[in-house]
N, C-alpha and C positions, 0 to 999 in steps of 0.2 A: 504494500500500500504506500503510495506517495504521500508527501507532506500535505499536498492539496487535498487528497482523498481523506487523510486523517482529519483535517479541519472540517471537511464536508460531513464526516461521521459525527462531528461534534456540533453540527448545525450551522456552520458558517458557509455561506454561499460563495461561489466563485467571484462574483462582482464585489462583494464586501471584502474578501481576502485580497483581491487585486488592488482595491483602494488602499487597504492597509499597507501593502507592500510598496505602493507608490509613495506613500508618506514616509515610510522607513528609509527609502533610498536617500533622503536628504538629512538623516540624523546621525550619520556615522561620527562626525566630529563632536557633536554634543555628547554622544554616548561615551566617546573616548575621554572626555573631560570628567564625566561622572566617575569613570573607572579610576582616573588619577586621584580624585578626592577620596574614593573608597580605599585605595591602596594606602594613602597617607593615614586615614583614620584607622585602618586595620593595624598598622604599625603602632599607632598611638595606644590602642587598646592592648595590644600584645605587650608593649613596654610597661604599661600600668600593671599588668598581671605578673610580669617577670620581676619587677622591682619589689613587689609585695609578696613574692615567694608563694604564689598559689600552688598548693600541693594536694595530693589525694585526700589528706586529712580534712581539707576544706569542704569536701562533699558529704561528710557524715551528717546523718539526721540528728536533730535534737527535738526534745519534747518538753512539755511542762513550761517552766519558767524560761528555759533556754539559757541558763547561766553558762558563762565560759564557752560560748559558741564561736569557735575559731573561724568557721566558714562565713558566718554572718559578719563578724568583725573585719575579716580580710576583704570580703566583697565590698564593704563600705569604704575601705581604704583604696580599693581598685577604682571605684567610681570617683572618689576625691582626687586621686592621682590623674585619672584620665581627663577629668573636667577642670583640673587645676584649681581646686578649692581646698579650704582648710579642713572641711569635714563633710560627711555624707550620711544620710539616713536612707537605707535601701531595705524595704521590708515587704514581705507578703501580706502583712497585716494592713497595709495601705490598699484599699480595695479597688481604686481607680484613680484616674488623673484628677477628677473633681475632688475626691477625698484628699489627695496629696495637697492640692491647692488650699482646701479648707483648713487642713492641719497647719500649713505654713502661715496662712493669714491669721487664724485664731490664736496661734502661738505667739505671734509677734505684734498683735494689736491689742490694746487695753481700752477699757471704757474711757471715752473722751477723746480717743485718737481719731484721726481721719484717714481714710483710704482714698487714694487718687488713682484713677485710670486716665492716663494722658493719650490713650489710643482709642477712645470711644467706648461704646457699650461692650461688656465682656461676653464671652460665650454663654449660651442660654442657661446651662446648668449652674453657672456661678451666680445667676441673678438671685436665686433663693439663698445661696450661701451668704451673699452680701446683704440681702434684704431689699433689693430693688423690687422683687416680687415677695410679698409677705410670706414668711415661713418660720416655724418654730426653730429656735436655736440659731437664728441668723446673726450675723455680726451686728446688724441694726438693733436686734432685740437686746444685745449686750452692751449697747451704748456706743458703738463705733459708727461714725458717720461716713458717708460716701460722696465723692464728687468725681465727675468725669469731664474730660475735655475731648470734644469730638475732633476727628481728623479734618483737615482742610479738604475741599472738593477734589483735589488731585491725589488724595491719599497720603499726604505728608503731615508732619506734626505741626500743630499750631503753637509755636513756641511762645508767642506773646500771651496767649490764653493760659498756657501751662504755668508761666511765670506768675500770672495773676492768681492762679488757683492754689499754688503752693503757699500755705500759711503756717502759723505757729503750731497748729494741731496736726499738720500733715506728717504722719509717721511712716507710711509705707506707700510706695508707688508700685502698681502692678502693671506689667507690660505683657500683653498677649502677643507672642511671636507670630502665630498662625492666624489665618483669617477667621477661623470658626465658621459659623453660619452667616457670613457676610461676604459680599463680593468686593471686598477691599484687597489691596495687595498685602501679602505677608511681608514681614520685615527681615532684612538681612541682619547679620550679626553686627556689621559696621553701623547700620542705622540705629540699632538698639544701643550700641556703645555711645553714639553721639547723644541719644536721648538721655541715657543714664548720666553722662557727663554734664549735660545741661541741668538736669534735676538736682544733681549734687552741687552744682555751682550756685543754685538758688537756695539750697538748704543742705549743707554738707553732711548732716547726720541722718538724712532721710534714708530709709531702707528701700532698695530697689530689687524687686522680685520679678523674674521672668517666667511666664508660663511657656515652657520649652516644648510642649507636646507637638509632635509631628516634625520637629525641627532637628532633633539630634542626628549628627553625622551627615547632614546635608552639606555642610561647609566644613572647612578645616578647623575653624574656631567655633567655640560655643559662647553664649552670652556671659558665662563666668570668666571668660578671657578678656572681657571688655568692661568690667566693673560691676556686674550684677552681684548683689549680696546673696541672692538665692536663685537657683534655677530648679524648676519643678517639672516632673513628668510622670508618665505611666509606663510600667514595664510591659504592658500588652500593646504598646505602640513601638516606636523605633528601637529603644535600647534593649528590649527583650528578645529581639531577633526572631520572633515567632515561636520561641520555645518557652519563654516565661509564661506560666499559666495564670499568674495574678501578680499584683504588686505595684509599688510606686517608689519614686525616689525624690529626695530633696538634697541638693548639694549646695554648699555655701560657706559662710563664715561659721566659725566655731560657736559664736554667740547665738546666731539665728538657728542653726541646726540643733543645738542643745535644747533650745526652747521647744522646737518641733518634736524632739524625742520625748520631752516631758508631756507635751500635749497628746501625743499618740498613745503613750502608755499611762504614766502617772507621775506627778511631781515626786522627785526623789528616786525614781526608778530609771527613767530615761532610756538610754540605749542598752542598759544591762539586761533587759528582759525581751523576750520575743522569740519563741522557738521557730526553727526554720522548717520543721515538719518534712524534711527530706527533699526540699525544693532546690537546694543549692546547685546540683549539677545543671539543672535547666536554666537557672539564673546566670551562672557563670558562662555556660556554653552559648546561651542566647546573646549575652553581651559581646562575646567573642565574634559571633556571626553577624552582629547588627550592622556593621559598615557595609558588608556585601548585600545583605537583605535590603537595606535602605537604598543602595545603588539600583537594585532591580525595581524598587517602587518608584524611584525618580525617573527611570527610563519609561515606565508605564505612564507616569503623569505627563511627561513630555509628548509621548506618542498620542495619548488621549487629547491633549491640547491641540496638537497639529492636525489630527484627524477630524476633530469636531470643528475646528476653524475652517477646514476644507469643505465641510458640510454647511457652513454659513452660520454657525452658532457663535455667540460671544463666550469666550472662555477667560478665566482669571486664574493664574497669569496666562498671558498670551504664549503661543507656541515658541516664539523666539526670545522670550524674556528669561532672565536669570531666575533660578529656583532657590527658594529659601525654606521650603518645607515640602512634604510629600503630597499635599492636598491639591487636587485639581478641581476647580469649580467650572461647571458647564451650565449656562443659562438656557434652559430648554423651552421656556415660554408657556408651558401648560402642565397641569397635573397628569394628563394622559401620557405626555412624553416622559415625565419623571417616573411614572409607574413602569413604562416600557423599558426605559434605561435600566432601572433596578432589576426588572425581571431578567434582562440579559445577563447582568452581573451574577445574579443568583444562579442562573442556569449554567454558568461556567465554574461553579464552586465544586470542590471535592467533597464537601459535606452539605447535605440538604439541598442538592441541586434540583430536586423535584419540587421544592417548596416555591410558592408564588408569593412574593412580598406585597403587602398592601399598607397604606398609611394607617397609623394608630396613635393613640394618646400615650406617648411614652413618658415615664416619670422624669420630671425635671425640665420638661419642655412646655412652652406656651401654645404651640401649634401642633397639629398632627404631624408625625414624622414617618417617612418611609425609609426602610433600612434593608439593604441586601448584604448579607454577611454569612456565607456558608463557610465558617471558620472552624479550625481545630480547637481554638480557644474562644469561648463565647465573648463577643464584643471586641475581639482583637482587630484593631484597625491598622496594624502593620500587615495583616493578611488582606487579601483582595476584598474590598468592601465599597459600598456606595450608599449614601444617605442624604437626607435633606428635609427641611420643614416644608410643608405644603403651604406656601405663601409666595406672592410675587417677589422676584422675577422667575420663580419656579426653577431655582438652581439646585442641581444635584452635585454632591461633593464626593469625588472619587479618590480613593487612596489605597495604598498597599499593594500587596502581591509578594509572596515569599520568594518567588522567582520572576524574572522579567518575562519569561515565556508564558507564565500563568496570567500575568497582568495583560499581556498582549491579547491572549485569548478572551479574557473578560471584556476588554474594550471592543474587540470585534463582535462579540456576542451582544453587547449593548447596542451597537449600530444595527446588527441584524434584527433585533427586536423592534427598533424604530422602523426599519424597512418593512418588516412583516406587518406592522400595524398601519402602514401607509402614511407614516409621519415624516419620512425622508425618502429621497430617491438617490440611488447611486448608479 
């Protein structure tokens, strides 16, 4: 069976495959640059593991309190070394990225403090954490106020408004690297560094936290290299490499991370407790594989952008633009097109390929959300997935792919679903 026949057996028609191959013909140089960054980041991860003497003893399971867990302690040293921070908290007890962010915020903000977002409205699930949408145990309920400065129309920072917003009670600045459910640009590490420097010039003691989800290993530097006091993320996104079954991380200054450990466990206990429950091999190996996995996801994102631009859709970022995270937004213009796109992604999955995704009222979101994710790890968005809220401009957010070839298949299947529903012509 030829490759073309194999794609045909997976439901990709000849015209859709031919369109994909014509797009790929122009991407060799872009893909070579992605591989160069991945090679650098692979060396960076390897060096962090070697200097911290990762050994077989690090893979032993612990239970109960988890006292004297050498694997847990060493893994946190590896993360700190790789991301060039004083300390790290890397735990399976952190359930998701939103949980990691909630821990970091609540640990470092006290009643009377103010939180500032200089990059506009945060990701939907943080609205209840902050109290933008009322929720029990929100920061607002505990006396933390919130202020935001929207981006300028061109997607850049409004420095004059940020300067005016930073006041005596501004304790922490939160910077979301990725676009979330917005069709704004994601920020480069260099842009984040400039914003952090500006905020600290206005108030030198302000704590700057970066939501690093979807951005790890996309560039050679991380926000912690350009002044961030904390970077926060999920292990079932980039740094877990598709192997981590759960968890999150917070890397940063010793003072900030120590408070986060107390908030996650209990005052006085901090990082001394927390059994690894036998997850260490997956967390170490996933981190080791992460640069290569992220490279495959980036290739998929660029391929999707260029392919959907060819079909006449608006995409963010554009196919020729630099990449700062693994997310690709495609404005499809209708709910029907979103459903078809996600149906195609689901049909390409190794798990639950027979399931048909529909919009539903997902916890933490204000609008119905459609989500395609046939993943080995539930909710793992470093695996091939697509999702989006059912609201104008009806944008779907594509990300992940443990291998480039799987990402390619998923994108072709999404186009095929649109073709089959009569929504596009190829």
